Structure formats: structure tokens, C-alpha cells
mmCIF file of the C-alpha atoms, coordinates in Angstrom:
data_MODEL
# 
_entry.id   MODEL 
# 
loop_
_atom_site.group_PDB 
_atom_site.id 
_atom_site.type_symbol 
_atom_site.label_atom_id 
_atom_site.label_alt_id 
_atom_site.label_comp_id 
_atom_site.label_asym_id 
_atom_site.label_entity_id 
_atom_site.label_seq_id 
_atom_site.pdbx_PDB_ins_code 
_atom_site.Cartn_x 
_atom_site.Cartn_y 
_atom_site.Cartn_z 
_atom_site.occupancy 
_atom_site.B_iso_or_equiv 
_atom_site.pdbx_formal_charge 
_atom_site.auth_seq_id 
_atom_site.auth_comp_id 
_atom_site.auth_asym_id 
_atom_site.auth_atom_id 
_atom_site.pdbx_PDB_model_num 
ATOM 1   C CA . MET A 1 1   ? -10.810 -6.380 12.847 1.00 0.00 ? 1   MET A CA 1 
ATOM 2   C CA . LYS A 1 2   ? -10.107 -5.351 8.823  1.00 0.00 ? 2   LYS A CA 1 
ATOM 3   C CA . LEU A 1 3   ? -7.412  -2.891 8.683  1.00 0.00 ? 3   LEU A CA 1 
ATOM 4   C CA . THR A 1 4   ? -7.079  -0.608 5.481  1.00 0.00 ? 4   THR A CA 1 
ATOM 5   C CA . SER A 1 5   ? -3.302  0.116  3.902  1.00 0.00 ? 5   SER A CA 1 
ATOM 6   C CA . LEU A 1 6   ? -2.576  3.515  3.730  1.00 0.00 ? 6   LEU A CA 1 
ATOM 7   C CA . LYS A 1 7   ? 0.383   6.009  4.031  1.00 0.00 ? 7   LYS A CA 1 
ATOM 8   C CA . LEU A 1 8   ? 1.427   8.169  7.148  1.00 0.00 ? 8   LEU A CA 1 
ATOM 9   C CA . VAL A 1 9   ? 2.863   11.135 5.713  1.00 0.00 ? 9   VAL A CA 1 
ATOM 10  C CA . VAL A 1 10  ? 4.704   13.017 8.145  1.00 0.00 ? 10  VAL A CA 1 
ATOM 11  C CA . ILE A 1 11  ? 6.349   16.401 7.347  1.00 0.00 ? 11  ILE A CA 1 
ATOM 12  C CA . ILE A 1 12  ? 8.667   18.347 9.533  1.00 0.00 ? 12  ILE A CA 1 
ATOM 13  C CA . ALA A 1 13  ? 8.964   22.069 8.590  1.00 0.00 ? 13  ALA A CA 1 
ATOM 14  C CA . GLU A 1 14  ? 9.821   25.261 9.720  1.00 0.00 ? 14  GLU A CA 1 
ATOM 15  C CA . ALA A 1 15  ? 6.856   26.674 11.478 1.00 0.00 ? 15  ALA A CA 1 
ATOM 16  C CA . ILE A 1 16  ? 6.246   29.519 9.514  1.00 0.00 ? 16  ILE A CA 1 
ATOM 17  C CA . LEU A 1 17  ? 5.320   27.094 6.562  1.00 0.00 ? 17  LEU A CA 1 
ATOM 18  C CA . GLU A 1 18  ? 2.724   25.442 8.834  1.00 0.00 ? 18  GLU A CA 1 
ATOM 19  C CA . ASP A 1 19  ? -0.653  27.568 7.587  1.00 0.00 ? 19  ASP A CA 1 
ATOM 20  C CA . ARG A 1 20  ? 0.673   27.112 4.046  1.00 0.00 ? 20  ARG A CA 1 
ATOM 21  C CA . LEU A 1 21  ? 1.546   23.367 4.105  1.00 0.00 ? 21  LEU A CA 1 
ATOM 22  C CA . LEU A 1 22  ? -1.784  22.732 5.744  1.00 0.00 ? 22  LEU A CA 1 
ATOM 23  C CA . LEU A 1 23  ? -3.512  24.077 3.007  1.00 0.00 ? 23  LEU A CA 1 
ATOM 24  C CA . GLU A 1 24  ? -1.402  22.211 0.617  1.00 0.00 ? 24  GLU A CA 1 
ATOM 25  C CA . ILE A 1 25  ? -2.131  18.835 1.964  1.00 0.00 ? 25  ILE A CA 1 
ATOM 26  C CA . LYS A 1 26  ? -5.825  19.727 2.190  1.00 0.00 ? 26  LYS A CA 1 
ATOM 27  C CA . GLN A 1 27  ? -6.013  20.709 -1.326 1.00 0.00 ? 27  GLN A CA 1 
ATOM 28  C CA . LEU A 1 28  ? -4.267  17.577 -2.329 1.00 0.00 ? 28  LEU A CA 1 
ATOM 29  C CA . GLY A 1 29  ? -6.708  15.216 -0.717 1.00 0.00 ? 29  GLY A CA 1 
ATOM 30  C CA . ALA A 1 30  ? -5.650  14.695 3.143  1.00 0.00 ? 30  ALA A CA 1 
ATOM 31  C CA . LYS A 1 31  ? -8.605  14.699 5.134  1.00 0.00 ? 31  LYS A CA 1 
ATOM 32  C CA . GLY A 1 32  ? -7.159  15.508 8.072  1.00 0.00 ? 32  GLY A CA 1 
ATOM 33  C CA . TYR A 1 33  ? -3.761  15.973 10.289 1.00 0.00 ? 33  TYR A CA 1 
ATOM 34  C CA . THR A 1 34  ? -1.902  16.231 13.869 1.00 0.00 ? 34  THR A CA 1 
ATOM 35  C CA . VAL A 1 35  ? 0.167   18.973 14.205 1.00 0.00 ? 35  VAL A CA 1 
ATOM 36  C CA . SER A 1 36  ? 3.283   19.267 17.084 1.00 0.00 ? 36  SER A CA 1 
ATOM 37  C CA . GLN A 1 37  ? 5.887   21.777 17.670 1.00 0.00 ? 37  GLN A CA 1 
ATOM 38  C CA . VAL A 1 38  ? 9.195   20.055 18.059 1.00 0.00 ? 38  VAL A CA 1 
ATOM 39  C CA . GLY A 1 39  ? 12.628  20.765 17.741 1.00 0.00 ? 39  GLY A CA 1 
ATOM 40  C CA . GLY A 1 40  ? 15.818  18.907 16.846 1.00 0.00 ? 40  GLY A CA 1 
ATOM 41  C CA . GLU A 1 41  ? 18.906  19.382 14.316 1.00 0.00 ? 41  GLU A CA 1 
ATOM 42  C CA . GLY A 1 42  ? 19.284  18.357 10.543 1.00 0.00 ? 42  GLY A CA 1 
ATOM 43  C CA . SER A 1 43  ? 21.426  19.713 7.695  1.00 0.00 ? 43  SER A CA 1 
ATOM 44  C CA . ARG A 1 44  ? 20.498  22.973 8.069  1.00 0.00 ? 44  ARG A CA 1 
ATOM 45  C CA . GLY A 1 45  ? 21.711  23.022 11.864 1.00 0.00 ? 45  GLY A CA 1 
ATOM 46  C CA . VAL A 1 46  ? 20.110  23.949 15.074 1.00 0.00 ? 46  VAL A CA 1 
ATOM 47  C CA . ARG A 1 47  ? 18.348  27.215 15.438 1.00 0.00 ? 47  ARG A CA 1 
ATOM 48  C CA . THR A 1 48  ? 19.997  29.345 17.810 1.00 0.00 ? 48  THR A CA 1 
ATOM 49  C CA . SER A 1 49  ? 17.942  32.372 18.286 1.00 0.00 ? 49  SER A CA 1 
ATOM 50  C CA . GLN A 1 50  ? 15.503  32.129 21.388 1.00 0.00 ? 50  GLN A CA 1 
ATOM 51  C CA . TRP A 1 51  ? 12.961  34.143 19.256 1.00 0.00 ? 51  TRP A CA 1 
ATOM 52  C CA . GLU A 1 52  ? 12.428  31.775 16.686 1.00 0.00 ? 52  GLU A CA 1 
ATOM 53  C CA . ARG A 1 53  ? 9.438   29.281 17.005 1.00 0.00 ? 53  ARG A CA 1 
ATOM 54  C CA . LYS A 1 54  ? 10.353  25.299 16.994 1.00 0.00 ? 54  LYS A CA 1 
ATOM 55  C CA . ASN A 1 55  ? 9.484   23.296 13.579 1.00 0.00 ? 55  ASN A CA 1 
ATOM 56  C CA . SER A 1 56  ? 5.922   22.371 12.730 1.00 0.00 ? 56  SER A CA 1 
ATOM 57  C CA . LYS A 1 57  ? 5.710   18.530 12.709 1.00 0.00 ? 57  LYS A CA 1 
ATOM 58  C CA . ILE A 1 58  ? 2.401   17.532 10.495 1.00 0.00 ? 58  ILE A CA 1 
ATOM 59  C CA . GLU A 1 59  ? 1.252   13.815 10.251 1.00 0.00 ? 59  GLU A CA 1 
ATOM 60  C CA . THR A 1 60  ? -1.673  13.009 7.971  1.00 0.00 ? 60  THR A CA 1 
ATOM 61  C CA . VAL A 1 61  ? -2.781  9.661  6.994  1.00 0.00 ? 61  VAL A CA 1 
ATOM 62  C CA . VAL A 1 62  ? -3.538  9.328  3.360  1.00 0.00 ? 62  VAL A CA 1 
ATOM 63  C CA . SER A 1 63  ? -4.023  7.047  0.217  1.00 0.00 ? 63  SER A CA 1 
ATOM 64  C CA . SER A 1 64  ? -0.858  6.393  -1.378 1.00 0.00 ? 64  SER A CA 1 
ATOM 65  C CA . GLU A 1 65  ? -1.485  8.616  -4.378 1.00 0.00 ? 65  GLU A CA 1 
ATOM 66  C CA . VAL A 1 66  ? -2.213  11.651 -1.849 1.00 0.00 ? 66  VAL A CA 1 
ATOM 67  C CA . ALA A 1 67  ? 1.070   10.787 -0.632 1.00 0.00 ? 67  ALA A CA 1 
ATOM 68  C CA . GLU A 1 68  ? 2.987   10.785 -3.608 1.00 0.00 ? 68  GLU A CA 1 
ATOM 69  C CA . ASP A 1 69  ? 0.891   13.905 -4.805 1.00 0.00 ? 69  ASP A CA 1 
ATOM 70  C CA . ILE A 1 70  ? 2.190   15.561 -1.385 1.00 0.00 ? 70  ILE A CA 1 
ATOM 71  C CA . LEU A 1 71  ? 5.665   14.445 -1.994 1.00 0.00 ? 71  LEU A CA 1 
ATOM 72  C CA . THR A 1 72  ? 5.776   15.924 -5.182 1.00 0.00 ? 72  THR A CA 1 
ATOM 73  C CA . CYS A 1 73  ? 4.368   19.177 -4.323 1.00 0.00 ? 73  CYS A CA 1 
ATOM 74  C CA . LEU A 1 74  ? 6.240   19.467 -1.182 1.00 0.00 ? 74  LEU A CA 1 
ATOM 75  C CA . ALA A 1 75  ? 9.534   18.834 -3.106 1.00 0.00 ? 75  ALA A CA 1 
ATOM 76  C CA . GLU A 1 76  ? 8.798   21.119 -6.104 1.00 0.00 ? 76  GLU A CA 1 
ATOM 77  C CA . LYS A 1 77  ? 7.935   24.061 -3.978 1.00 0.00 ? 77  LYS A CA 1 
ATOM 78  C CA . TYR A 1 78  ? 9.855   23.999 -0.743 1.00 0.00 ? 78  TYR A CA 1 
ATOM 79  C CA . PHE A 1 79  ? 12.874  21.399 -0.624 1.00 0.00 ? 79  PHE A CA 1 
ATOM 80  C CA . SER A 1 80  ? 15.107  24.179 -2.110 1.00 0.00 ? 80  SER A CA 1 
ATOM 81  C CA . ASP A 1 81  ? 14.438  27.112 -0.075 1.00 0.00 ? 81  ASP A CA 1 
ATOM 82  C CA . TYR A 1 82  ? 13.207  25.912 3.380  1.00 0.00 ? 82  TYR A CA 1 
ATOM 83  C CA . ALA A 1 83  ? 14.179  23.751 6.083  1.00 0.00 ? 83  ALA A CA 1 
ATOM 84  C CA . VAL A 1 84  ? 11.436  20.864 5.077  1.00 0.00 ? 84  VAL A CA 1 
ATOM 85  C CA . ILE A 1 85  ? 11.808  16.996 5.203  1.00 0.00 ? 85  ILE A CA 1 
ATOM 86  C CA . VAL A 1 86  ? 8.938   14.395 4.363  1.00 0.00 ? 86  VAL A CA 1 
ATOM 87  C CA . TYR A 1 87  ? 8.895   10.442 4.964  1.00 0.00 ? 87  TYR A CA 1 
ATOM 88  C CA . LEU A 1 88  ? 6.054   7.912  4.635  1.00 0.00 ? 88  LEU A CA 1 
ATOM 89  C CA . HIS A 1 89  ? 5.140   4.912  6.714  1.00 0.00 ? 89  HIS A CA 1 
ATOM 90  C CA . ASP A 1 90  ? 3.206   2.399  5.661  1.00 0.00 ? 90  ASP A CA 1 
ATOM 91  C CA . VAL A 1 91  ? 0.195   1.997  8.312  1.00 0.00 ? 91  VAL A CA 1 
ATOM 92  C CA . GLY A 1 92  ? -2.697  -0.578 8.758  1.00 0.00 ? 92  GLY A CA 1 
ATOM 93  C CA . VAL A 1 93  ? -5.776  1.829  10.103 1.00 0.00 ? 93  VAL A CA 1 
ATOM 94  C CA . SER A 1 94  ? -8.998  0.910  11.527 1.00 0.00 ? 94  SER A CA 1 
ATOM 95  C CA . ARG A 1 95  ? -12.227 2.833  9.870  1.00 0.00 ? 95  ARG A CA 1 
ATOM 96  C CA . GLY A 1 96  ? -10.012 3.565  7.018  1.00 0.00 ? 96  GLY A CA 1 
ATOM 97  C CA . GLU A 1 97  ? -12.991 4.695  4.948  1.00 0.00 ? 97  GLU A CA 1 
ATOM 98  C CA . LYS A 1 98  ? -12.488 7.615  6.968  1.00 0.00 ? 98  LYS A CA 1 
ATOM 99  C CA . TYR A 1 99  ? -8.863  8.496  5.207  1.00 0.00 ? 99  TYR A CA 1 
ATOM 100 C CA . ILE A 1 100 ? -9.856  8.446  1.655  1.00 0.00 ? 100 ILE A CA 1 
# 
């Protein structure tokens, strides 16, 4: 089976940003995504209020170019004011044509 080399972009952000981030990544070229609700601790600490939602983890498989566009966009618009982290994985994907 032939695999296509792509990037898995993983975004972990405040849940309040979820809809905006999904719109951004789709506008930048993502064909689909997976969203999970996650918790954890980072540089901004642990959320202490029981009323606050967990963080959103958004995963999307895209080309290298789209991955770079997503990273640039999120860095410029969100990193300074929100708890957002983005990281990439190199992945080999079957049916790669679905993602580009």
C-alpha cells in the first residue's frame, strides 16, 4: 500500500476558541478535523473553576504548506492572548488524496 506523506497538526486551545479555530483551519485548506475535549496543565496553569469547559484538541491532516499556514495564522492571532499550543507530526496516510 502506498502512503502519502502529510502533516498531522494538533491544536490544543481554550474551548471558547473552538468554533473560530475550526473556521480558520478550514479556510486555510483543511479538508476535515477531529475534535476532543481534553484537560491538562501548561504554562498558564490548571483551570480552577468547575464552570469552565475543558480545552479543545483539534487534529487535522494536511499538506506541509497548509500546516505552515495554520501555524502562522494561529501564532499571529492567538498565541499572545490565549492558551493555545500547536504541534506537528509527520504522518504517512493511506488514501492521501482525501487530504489535499
